[in-house]
Structure formats: structure tokens, C-alpha cells
ROLUMMI-63748 format. One line per 8 residues: number of its first residue (from 1); their letters; for each residue x, y, z of N, C-alpha, C, O. Coordinates in nm, 2 decimals. Layout:
ROLUMMI-63748
NUM	a	X:Y:Z:X:Y:Z:X:Y:Z:X:Y:Z ~ ...
***
This chain:
ROLUMMI-63748
1	mvvdnaiq	0.07:-0.12:0.00:0.00:-0.01:0.02:0.08:0.12:0.01:0.16:0.15:0.10 ~ 0.07:0.20:-0.09:0.12:0.33:-0.11:0.06:0.41:0.01:-0.06:0.41:0.02 ~ 0.13:0.49:0.10:0.07:0.58:0.19:0.10:0.76:0.13:0.21:0.81:0.12 ~ -0.02:0.82:0.10:0.00:0.94:0.06:0.07:1.04:0.18:0.06:1.03:0.30 ~ 0.14:1.11:0.11:0.23:1.21:0.19:0.32:1.15:0.26:0.34:1.22:0.36 ~ 0.38:1.05:0.25:0.47:0.99:0.35:0.59:0.92:0.28:0.59:0.86:0.17 ~ 0.70:0.94:0.35:0.81:0.86:0.30:0.82:0.74:0.35:0.83:0.71:0.47 ~ 0.81:0.64:0.25:0.84:0.51:0.29:0.96:0.45:0.26:1.00:0.45:0.15
9	irwhgrgg	1.04:0.38:0.37:1.19:0.34:0.33:1.20:0.20:0.37:1.17:0.17:0.48 ~ 1.24:0.12:0.28:1.27:-0.02:0.31:1.41:-0.02:0.31:1.48:0.04:0.23 ~ 1.45:-0.10:0.43:1.62:-0.13:0.45:1.62:-0.27:0.41:1.53:-0.35:0.43 ~ 1.76:-0.30:0.35:1.79:-0.45:0.31:1.92:-0.44:0.35:2.00:-0.35:0.31 ~ 1.96:-0.54:0.45:2.09:-0.56:0.50:2.10:-0.70:0.56:2.00:-0.78:0.56 ~ 2.21:-0.72:0.63:2.24:-0.87:0.69:2.24:-0.83:0.83:2.26:-0.72:0.88 ~ 2.21:-0.93:0.91:2.21:-0.93:1.05:2.34:-0.89:1.09:2.44:-0.95:1.05 ~ 2.36:-0.79:1.18:2.47:-0.72:1.24:2.52:-0.62:1.16:2.63:-0.58:1.20
17	qgaktaag	2.46:-0.55:1.04:2.51:-0.44:0.99:2.42:-0.31:1.05:2.45:-0.20:1.01 ~ 2.34:-0.33:1.14:2.26:-0.22:1.18:2.14:-0.18:1.11:2.10:-0.06:1.13 ~ 2.07:-0.25:1.03:1.96:-0.21:0.94:1.84:-0.16:1.06:1.80:-0.05:1.07 ~ 1.81:-0.26:1.12:1.72:-0.24:1.23:1.72:-0.11:1.31:1.63:-0.02:1.32 ~ 1.87:-0.10:1.37:1.89:0.00:1.45:1.88:0.13:1.35:1.81:0.23:1.39 ~ 1.93:0.14:1.22:1.91:0.26:1.14:1.76:0.29:1.12:1.73:0.40:1.13 ~ 1.67:0.19:1.09:1.55:0.22:1.04:1.49:0.30:1.17:1.42:0.40:1.16 ~ 1.52:0.24:1.29:1.45:0.30:1.42:1.52:0.46:1.45:1.44:0.54:1.49
25	mvaevavs	1.65:0.48:1.42:1.70:0.59:1.45:1.65:0.71:1.35:1.62:0.82:1.39 ~ 1.63:0.68:1.21:1.54:0.76:1.12:1.41:0.80:1.18:1.37:0.92:1.19 ~ 1.35:0.73:1.21:1.22:0.73:1.27:1.23:0.84:1.40:1.16:0.95:1.40 ~ 1.30:0.81:1.50:1.35:0.87:1.61:1.37:1.03:1.59:1.31:1.12:1.65 ~ 1.47:1.05:1.48:1.50:1.18:1.43:1.40:1.24:1.37:1.41:1.36:1.36 ~ 1.30:1.18:1.31:1.19:1.23:1.22:1.11:1.29:1.33:1.07:1.40:1.32 ~ 1.08:1.20:1.44:0.99:1.25:1.55:1.03:1.36:1.61:0.95:1.45:1.63 ~ 1.15:1.37:1.66:1.24:1.48:1.71:1.22:1.60:1.62:1.22:1.71:1.68
33	agknaqaa	1.21:1.60:1.51:1.19:1.71:1.39:1.03:1.75:1.40:1.00:1.85:1.34 ~ 0.93:1.68:1.47:0.80:1.72:1.46:0.72:1.64:1.36:0.60:1.67:1.33 ~ 0.79:1.53:1.32:0.69:1.43:1.23:0.64:1.34:1.29:0.68:1.34:1.41 ~ 0.55:1.26:1.25:0.51:1.11:1.27:0.59:1.00:1.21:0.61:1.00:1.09 ~ 0.64:0.92:1.27:0.72:0.81:1.23:0.69:0.68:1.28:0.63:0.67:1.39 ~ 0.72:0.56:1.22:0.71:0.45:1.28:0.85:0.37:1.22:0.90:0.40:1.11 ~ 0.89:0.25:1.31:1.00:0.19:1.22:0.97:0.03:1.28:0.93:0.00:1.39 ~ 1.00:-0.06:1.19:0.98:-0.19:1.23:1.08:-0.28:1.15:1.11:-0.26:1.04
41	peygaere	1.14:-0.39:1.23:1.22:-0.51:1.14:1.13:-0.61:1.11:1.02:-0.63:1.17 ~ 1.18:-0.68:1.01:1.12:-0.81:0.93:1.24:-0.89:0.94:1.35:-0.87:0.88 ~ 1.23:-1.00:1.03:1.33:-1.11:1.06:1.30:-1.23:0.97:1.19:-1.27:0.95 ~ 1.40:-1.29:0.93:1.38:-1.43:0.88:1.46:-1.52:0.96:1.42:-1.53:1.08 ~ 1.58:-1.60:0.93:1.64:-1.65:1.02:1.73:-1.53:1.09:1.80:-1.44:1.04 ~ 1.71:-1.55:1.24:1.77:-1.46:1.30:1.93:-1.47:1.35:1.97:-1.47:1.46 ~ 2.00:-1.46:1.26:2.15:-1.45:1.28:2.23:-1.38:1.23:2.18:-1.31:1.13 ~ 2.34:-1.35:1.25:2.43:-1.27:1.20:2.46:-1.31:1.06:2.48:-1.42:1.03
49	gapikayt	2.45:-1.21:0.96:2.48:-1.25:0.83:2.36:-1.29:0.74:2.36:-1.29:0.62 ~ 2.26:-1.31:0.81:2.12:-1.35:0.73:2.07:-1.21:0.68:2.09:-1.11:0.73 ~ 1.99:-1.23:0.56:1.95:-1.12:0.48:1.82:-1.06:0.59:1.74:-1.14:0.64 ~ 1.80:-0.94:0.62:1.69:-0.88:0.67:1.64:-0.76:0.62:1.72:-0.69:0.55 ~ 1.50:-0.72:0.65:1.45:-0.60:0.59:1.40:-0.52:0.71:1.37:-0.58:0.81 ~ 1.40:-0.40:0.72:1.35:-0.30:0.80:1.27:-0.19:0.71:1.28:-0.16:0.59 ~ 1.17:-0.14:0.81:1.08:-0.02:0.76:1.08:0.07:0.83:1.09:0.06:0.95 ~ 1.07:0.22:0.76:1.05:0.33:0.83:0.95:0.41:0.75:0.94:0.41:0.63
57	risdepir	0.87:0.46:0.82:0.74:0.58:0.76:0.77:0.69:0.83:0.78:0.70:0.95 ~ 0.77:0.78:0.75:0.79:0.91:0.81:0.66:1.02:0.74:0.63:1.02:0.62 ~ 0.60:1.09:0.81:0.46:1.17:0.74:0.45:1.29:0.84:0.48:1.28:0.96 ~ 0.41:1.39:0.78:0.33:1.52:0.85:0.23:1.46:0.90:0.22:1.49:1.02 ~ 0.13:1.38:0.86:0.00:1.34:0.90:0.01:1.20:0.99:0.11:1.12:0.97 ~ -0.07:1.16:1.08:-0.08:1.05:1.16:-0.06:0.93:1.06:-0.09:0.93:0.94 ~ 0.00:0.82:1.10:0.03:0.71:1.01:-0.07:0.61:1.08:-0.07:0.59:1.21 ~ -0.14:0.54:0.99:-0.24:0.45:1.03:-0.22:0.32:0.99:-0.30:0.23:1.02
65	vhdaiyfp	-0.11:0.28:0.90:-0.08:0.16:0.86:0.03:0.11:0.92:0.12:0.18:0.97 ~ 0.03:-0.02:0.93:0.14:-0.07:1.02:0.19:-0.21:0.97:0.24:-0.29:1.05 ~ 0.19:-0.23:0.84:0.23:-0.34:0.77:0.37:-0.31:0.69:0.42:-0.20:0.69 ~ 0.41:-0.43:0.64:0.56:-0.42:0.56:0.52:-0.30:0.46:0.41:-0.27:0.44 ~ 0.63:-0.25:0.40:0.61:-0.15:0.31:0.68:-0.24:0.16:0.79:-0.29:0.14 ~ 0.57:-0.24:0.09:0.56:-0.30:-0.05:0.60:-0.22:-0.17:0.65:-0.27:-0.27 ~ 0.58:-0.08:-0.15:0.60:0.00:-0.25:0.65:0.15:-0.18:0.59:0.26:-0.17 ~ 0.79:0.10:-0.15:0.85:0.23:-0.08:0.91:0.35:-0.20:0.95:0.32:-0.31
73	nvivvlde	0.91:0.45:-0.14:0.99:0.57:-0.21:1.13:0.56:-0.20:1.21:0.60:-0.28 ~ 1.17:0.49:-0.10:1.33:0.50:-0.09:1.35:0.34:-0.06:1.27:0.26:0.00 ~ 1.46:0.31:-0.11:1.55:0.15:-0.08:1.68:0.19:-0.04:1.76:0.26:-0.11 ~ 1.70:0.15:0.08:1.84:0.15:0.13:1.89:0.00:0.15:1.84:-0.09:0.22 ~ 2.00:-0.01:0.06:2.08:-0.16:0.07:2.20:-0.13:0.13:2.28:-0.07:0.07 ~ 2.23:-0.18:0.25:2.34:-0.20:0.33:2.47:-0.29:0.26:2.59:-0.26:0.27 ~ 2.42:-0.38:0.21:2.52:-0.48:0.16:2.46:-0.50:0.02:2.34:-0.53:-0.01 ~ 2.57:-0.47:-0.06:2.57:-0.50:-0.22:2.55:-0.64:-0.27:2.48:-0.67:-0.37
81	tllnsenv	2.60:-0.72:-0.19:2.57:-0.88:-0.23:2.43:-0.91:-0.24:2.38:-1.00:-0.31 ~ 2.35:-0.83:-0.17:2.18:-0.87:-0.15:2.12:-0.82:-0.30:2.01:-0.85:-0.34 ~ 2.21:-0.76:-0.37:2.17:-0.73:-0.51:2.14:-0.85:-0.61:2.05:-0.86:-0.69 ~ 2.24:-0.93:-0.58:2.25:-1.06:-0.64:2.17:-1.16:-0.60:2.16:-1.26:-0.68 ~ 2.11:-1.16:-0.46:2.03:-1.27:-0.41:1.90:-1.23:-0.37:1.81:-1.32:-0.35 ~ 1.89:-1.12:-0.35:1.73:-1.07:-0.30:1.71:-0.97:-0.44:1.79:-0.92:-0.52 ~ 1.54:-0.97:-0.45:1.49:-0.86:-0.53:1.48:-0.72:-0.47:1.37:-0.67:-0.45 ~ 1.59:-0.68:-0.44:1.58:-0.54:-0.35:1.49:-0.44:-0.42:1.40:-0.39:-0.35
89	eegllddg	1.50:-0.42:-0.54:1.43:-0.31:-0.60:1.28:-0.34:-0.62:1.21:-0.26:-0.68 ~ 1.23:-0.45:-0.59:1.11:-0.47:-0.61:0.99:-0.39:-0.55:0.98:-0.39:-0.43 ~ 0.91:-0.32:-0.61:0.80:-0.21:-0.58:0.85:-0.08:-0.55:0.78:0.00:-0.49 ~ 0.97:-0.05:-0.59:1.01:0.08:-0.58:0.94:0.18:-0.68:0.95:0.17:-0.81 ~ 0.87:0.27:-0.62:0.80:0.36:-0.72:0.89:0.44:-0.83:1.00:0.49:-0.81 ~ 0.81:0.45:-0.95:0.88:0.50:-1.04:0.96:0.65:-1.02:1.06:0.68:-1.08 ~ 0.91:0.73:-0.93:1.01:0.83:-0.88:1.09:0.81:-0.75:1.15:0.90:-0.69 ~ 1.09:0.68:-0.73:1.18:0.65:-0.61:1.33:0.65:-0.63:1.39:0.67:-0.74
97	illvntkr	1.39:0.63:-0.51:1.54:0.65:-0.48:1.58:0.51:-0.42:1.53:0.43:-0.34 ~ 1.69:0.50:-0.48:1.76:0.34:-0.45:1.90:0.39:-0.40:1.97:0.47:-0.47 ~ 1.95:0.35:-0.29:2.08:0.41:-0.24:2.14:0.28:-0.17:2.08:0.21:-0.09 ~ 2.28:0.26:-0.24:2.34:0.14:-0.23:2.49:0.15:-0.17:2.57:0.24:-0.20 ~ 2.50:0.06:-0.07:2.64:0.09:0.00:2.74:0.01:-0.13:2.71:-0.10:-0.16 ~ 2.83:0.06:-0.18:2.89:0.02:-0.28:3.00:0.10:-0.31:3.01:0.22:-0.27 ~ 3.11:0.04:-0.37:3.23:0.12:-0.43:3.20:0.15:-0.58:3.26:0.24:-0.64 ~ 3.10:0.09:-0.63:3.08:0.11:-0.76:2.99:0.24:-0.79:2.94:0.30:-0.70
105	saaeiree	2.98:0.28:-0.91:2.91:0.39:-0.96:2.76:0.37:-0.96:2.72:0.25:-0.95 ~ 2.66:0.48:-0.96:2.53:0.47:-0.98:2.48:0.41:-1.09:2.39:0.33:-1.09 ~ 2.56:0.46:-1.21:2.55:0.38:-1.36:2.56:0.23:-1.36:2.50:0.16:-1.44 ~ 2.65:0.19:-1.28:2.69:0.06:-1.28:2.57:-0.03:-1.22:2.53:-0.13:-1.27 ~ 2.53:0.02:-1.11:2.40:-0.04:-1.04:2.28:-0.04:-1.13:2.21:-0.14:-1.13 ~ 2.25:0.06:-1.20:2.15:0.09:-1.29:2.17:-0.01:-1.39:2.06:-0.07:-1.42 ~ 2.27:-0.05:-1.44:2.28:-0.15:-1.57:2.27:-0.28:-1.50:2.20:-0.36:-1.56 ~ 2.33:-0.32:-1.40:2.33:-0.46:-1.33:2.18:-0.49:-1.30:2.12:-0.60:-1.32
113	lglegrsi	2.12:-0.39:-1.27:1.95:-0.41:-1.22:1.87:-0.40:-1.33:1.76:-0.45:-1.33 ~ 1.92:-0.33:-1.45:1.82:-0.31:-1.54:1.70:-0.21:-1.52:1.59:-0.23:-1.57 ~ 1.74:-0.12:-1.45:1.62:-0.02:-1.38:1.63:0.09:-1.45:1.74:0.14:-1.48 ~ 1.51:0.13:-1.51:1.48:0.27:-1.59:1.43:0.36:-1.49:1.38:0.31:-1.39 ~ 1.43:0.47:-1.51:1.39:0.57:-1.41:1.44:0.57:-1.33:1.56:0.54:-1.33 ~ 1.38:0.61:-1.18:1.43:0.62:-1.04:1.55:0.68:-1.04:1.62:0.70:-1.15 ~ 1.59:0.73:-0.92:1.70:0.79:-0.89:1.80:0.68:-0.82:1.75:0.60:-0.74 ~ 1.93:0.69:-0.86:2.01:0.56:-0.79:2.13:0.66:-0.71:2.20:0.75:-0.76
121	ytidatgi	2.14:0.62:-0.61:2.26:0.70:-0.54:2.37:0.59:-0.46:2.32:0.51:-0.38 ~ 2.49:0.58:-0.48:2.58:0.51:-0.41:2.68:0.59:-0.31:2.72:0.70:-0.32 ~ 2.71:0.51:-0.23:2.82:0.54:-0.15:2.90:0.43:-0.08:2.85:0.32:-0.03 ~ 3.04:0.46:-0.06:3.09:0.36:-0.01:3.11:0.36:0.16:3.21:0.40:0.22 ~ 3.00:0.31:0.20:2.96:0.32:0.33:3.05:0.23:0.42:3.08:0.28:0.53 ~ 3.08:0.14:0.38:3.17:0.03:0.46:3.30:0.11:0.47:3.36:0.11:0.58 ~ 3.36:0.18:0.37:3.48:0.21:0.37:3.50:0.33:0.46:3.59:0.35:0.54 ~ 3.39:0.42:0.45:3.39:0.53:0.55:3.36:0.48:0.70:3.40:0.55:0.78
129	aleeigrp	3.29:0.37:0.74:3.29:0.32:0.85:3.40:0.29:0.92:3.42:0.32:1.04 ~ 3.49:0.20:0.82:3.62:0.15:0.87:3.71:0.27:0.90:3.79:0.27:1.00 ~ 3.70:0.38:0.82:3.79:0.49:0.84:3.75:0.57:0.97:3.84:0.61:1.04 ~ 3.65:0.58:0.98:3.58:0.68:1.10:3.56:0.62:1.22:3.59:0.67:1.33 ~ 3.49:0.50:1.21:3.46:0.43:1.34:3.55:0.31:1.37:3.57:0.26:1.49 ~ 3.60:0.26:1.26:3.70:0.14:1.29:3.64:-0.01:1.29:3.71:-0.10:1.32 ~ 3.51:-0.02:1.26:3.42:-0.12:1.23:3.36:-0.11:1.09:3.34:-0.01:1.03 ~ 3.33:-0.24:1.05:3.26:-0.22:0.91:3.11:-0.23:0.92:3.06:-0.32:0.86
137	ipntvmig	3.05:-0.15:0.99:2.92:-0.15:1.04:2.86:0.00:0.95:2.89:0.11:0.99 ~ 2.78:-0.02:0.84:2.76:0.10:0.78:2.63:0.15:0.80:2.60:0.22:0.71 ~ 2.56:0.14:0.90:2.44:0.20:0.93:2.43:0.34:0.93:2.34:0.40:0.87 ~ 2.54:0.41:1.02:2.51:0.55:1.04:2.56:0.64:0.93:2.53:0.76:0.91 ~ 2.64:0.55:0.84:2.69:0.60:0.72:2.55:0.62:0.63:2.52:0.73:0.58 ~ 2.48:0.50:0.62:2.38:0.51:0.52:2.29:0.62:0.57:2.23:0.68:0.49 ~ 2.27:0.64:0.70:2.17:0.74:0.76:2.20:0.88:0.71:2.12:0.95:0.66 ~ 2.32:0.91:0.73:2.38:1.03:0.67:2.35:1.04:0.49:2.30:1.15:0.45
145	allsvtga	2.38:0.96:0.43:2.36:0.94:0.31:2.18:0.96:0.27:2.13:1.03:0.19 ~ 2.13:0.87:0.34:1.99:0.91:0.32:1.92:1.03:0.35:1.83:1.07:0.27 ~ 1.95:1.11:0.46:1.93:1.23:0.50:1.97:1.33:0.39:1.91:1.43:0.38 ~ 2.09:1.30:0.31:2.13:1.39:0.22:2.05:1.38:0.09:2.02:1.48:0.03 ~ 2.01:1.27:0.05:1.92:1.27:-0.07:1.77:1.28:-0.06:1.70:1.31:-0.16 ~ 1.73:1.27:0.06:1.59:1.29:0.08:1.55:1.43:0.14:1.45:1.49:0.11 ~ 1.64:1.46:0.22:1.61:1.60:0.30:1.51:1.58:0.41:1.45:1.67:0.45 ~ 1.50:1.44:0.47:1.39:1.40:0.57:1.43:1.49:0.70:1.34:1.54:0.77
153	aeveqiek	1.57:1.51:0.71:1.58:1.57:0.83:1.74:1.64:0.82:1.82:1.61:0.73 ~ 1.77:1.72:0.93:1.91:1.79:0.96:1.99:1.71:1.00:1.95:1.62:1.07 ~ 2.12:1.70:0.98:2.23:1.64:1.02:2.25:1.67:1.18:2.30:1.59:1.26 ~ 2.21:1.78:1.21:2.23:1.82:1.37:2.12:1.74:1.43:2.13:1.72:1.55 ~ 2.02:1.70:1.39:1.91:1.60:1.46:1.97:1.48:1.46:1.96:1.43:1.57 ~ 2.04:1.41:1.37:2.10:1.28:1.38:2.21:1.27:1.46:2.25:1.16:1.50 ~ 2.29:1.39:1.48:2.40:1.42:1.59:2.34:1.39:1.72:2.38:1.30:1.80 ~ 2.24:1.48:1.75:2.19:1.47:1.88:2.13:1.33:1.90:2.14:1.28:2.02
161	nihkkfga	2.07:1.24:1.81:2.01:1.11:1.82:2.12:1.02:1.87:2.11:0.96:1.98 ~ 2.24:1.02:1.80:2.36:0.93:1.83:2.41:0.96:1.96:2.44:0.87:2.02 ~ 2.42:1.08:2.01:2.46:1.10:2.15:2.33:1.06:2.23:2.36:1.00:2.34 ~ 2.23:1.07:2.22:2.12:1.02:2.30:2.11:0.87:2.29:2.10:0.81:2.40 ~ 2.12:0.79:2.19:2.11:0.65:2.17:2.22:0.59:2.22:2.21:0.49:2.29 ~ 2.34:0.63:2.18:2.46:0.55:2.22:2.55:0.64:2.33:2.65:0.57:2.37 ~ 2.54:0.73:2.37:2.60:0.81:2.46:2.66:0.72:2.59:2.77:0.73:2.64 ~ 2.56:0.65:2.63:2.61:0.54:2.76:2.69:0.43:2.73:2.75:0.37:2.81
169	klsegmlq	2.68:0.41:2.59:2.72:0.27:2.52:2.84:0.29:2.47:2.92:0.19:2.48 ~ 2.87:0.40:2.41:3.00:0.42:2.34:3.08:0.51:2.40:3.03:0.59:2.48 ~ 3.23:0.51:2.34:3.32:0.59:2.41:3.32:0.72:2.31:3.29:0.73:2.19 ~ 3.36:0.81:2.38:3.34:0.98:2.31:3.42:0.95:2.16:3.38:1.01:2.06 ~ 3.51:0.87:2.15:3.58:0.86:2.00:3.50:0.79:1.93:3.50:0.82:1.81 ~ 3.41:0.70:1.96:3.32:0.61:1.88:3.20:0.70:1.84:3.17:0.70:1.72 ~ 3.14:0.78:1.94:3.05:0.88:1.93:3.10:0.99:1.81:3.03:1.02:1.72 ~ 3.22:1.03:1.83:3.26:1.15:1.74:3.28:1.08:1.60:3.25:1.14:1.49
177	gnikavkr	3.33:0.95:1.61:3.36:0.89:1.46:3.21:0.85:1.40:3.20:0.85:1.28 ~ 3.13:0.81:1.46:2.98:0.81:1.39:2.94:0.93:1.33:2.89:0.94:1.22 ~ 2.96:1.05:1.43:2.92:1.18:1.37:3.00:1.23:1.23:2.94:1.27:1.13 ~ 3.12:1.21:1.25:3.23:1.24:1.14:3.19:1.14:1.00:3.22:1.17:0.89 ~ 3.12:1.01:1.04:3.09:0.93:0.93:2.96:0.98:0.87:2.95:0.96:0.75 ~ 2.85:1.04:0.94:2.74:1.08:0.89:2.77:1.20:0.81:2.70:1.21:0.70 ~ 2.88:1.31:0.85:2.88:1.42:0.81:2.96:1.37:0.66:2.91:1.42:0.55 ~ 3.05:1.29:0.65:3.11:1.24:0.54:3.01:1.20:0.44:3.01:1.24:0.33
185	aceevkse	2.93:1.11:0.48:2.82:1.05:0.41:2.75:1.16:0.33:2.74:1.14:0.21 ~ 2.69:1.26:0.38:2.63:1.38:0.33:2.69:1.44:0.21:2.63:1.47:0.11 ~ 2.82:1.44:0.22:2.93:1.51:0.13:2.96:1.39:0.00:2.95:1.42:-0.12 ~ 2.99:1.28:0.04:3.03:1.19:-0.05:2.94:1.09:-0.12:2.98:1.03:-0.21 ~ 2.79:1.08:-0.09:2.68:1.02:-0.18:2.70:1.06:-0.32:2.77:1.16:-0.35 ~ 2.66:0.98:-0.41:2.67:1.03:-0.54:2.57:0.94:-0.63:2.53:0.83:-0.61 ~ 2.53:1.03:-0.73:2.44:0.99:-0.80:2.48:0.99:-0.95:2.60:1.04:-0.97 ~ 2.41:0.96:-1.07:2.46:0.94:-1.20:2.50:1.08:-1.24:2.55:1.10:-1.35
***
């Protein structure tokens, strides 16, 4: 179901990459910006490395739908190997956005998937995560890229959310690394 006046985001990742956390963080950031939002994970085999999906809806209006997102405005792919094993682009609206964590160009992804129309963006989120955080977990980088291409929230809002959500769990260095990763993502995400 397409929800009018809402951004519907479907996240594709593997267990351990932070897709569920990212979906929730984007919803929390949207709520802090005065919007209505919801997030939910969808699990299959609940183990590290297994394909998972997560969903985020953001709207200025109350959200009364609570099912999976079959026709997303935005699809975020945290692991490019899923392009070969899952039908990640399924249901993407004609004016939708596909955002992929890859070193390859948007044109290469378009050719591989045979997609016409739609906007395709790419970013080396894993590389940025390794450089800034020291771990190959691309979720905060992908959040930064998502915010950059959709304008769904301001970078400052995600910075506050990172401190709120992880302040007691992560060292100051890890917190600052995540914030740097988000800022780099906003600058380094590329389209065709």
C-alpha cells in the first residue's frame, strides 16, 4: 500500500549491519523534528549475516498503516551482495530512490539491475565506517546518505540522536567517529 504524503523506506541488510537500528534511528530523528514516524524490522533467520529487512515511515500526518512496505519511495541497501540474491528493487516507485552501499557507480548499479527511471545513489559506506569508526558497520553512514538525498531531517538532528541513543554505550571517540561518518556521507553520496 502506498501511503499518501509519506516517505516510506525499506532497508535491506544482513544481520549485524545495523539495518534495524538505522530504521529506528531515522524514525526517532523524524519524531524529534515534529513529524510522525514508525519503524519495524522483519526477520527471517535471526542470525548474523542473514538477510533482513526493516521499514521506516515518515509523515506530517498520523500514520495508520502498520504493515510491511511493499511500494517504497526509498530503498536503502546496506550490503551490495543482496543485489544478486534478493529482489531489493521490487516495488520501488517510478519516482523512487535506490541508495546502495558500494564502491561502484550509480550507472553500474543501474545497468546491473536493468532499472529505468528512478534515482540511484551510491556510497562506500563500509569504507567510511572503517575509516571513521574502525568497524565495518555501515548503518550510520547510510543514515547520513539517506538524509542527504531525501532531506528528511537535518544532520544536527541525527548527531543529537547518536549522542542520546549511544552516549552511555560508546566511548567519546566512537561517538565522534559516527558523527564524522554521517557528515562524510552527506558529502560523498553520489548519483549518476
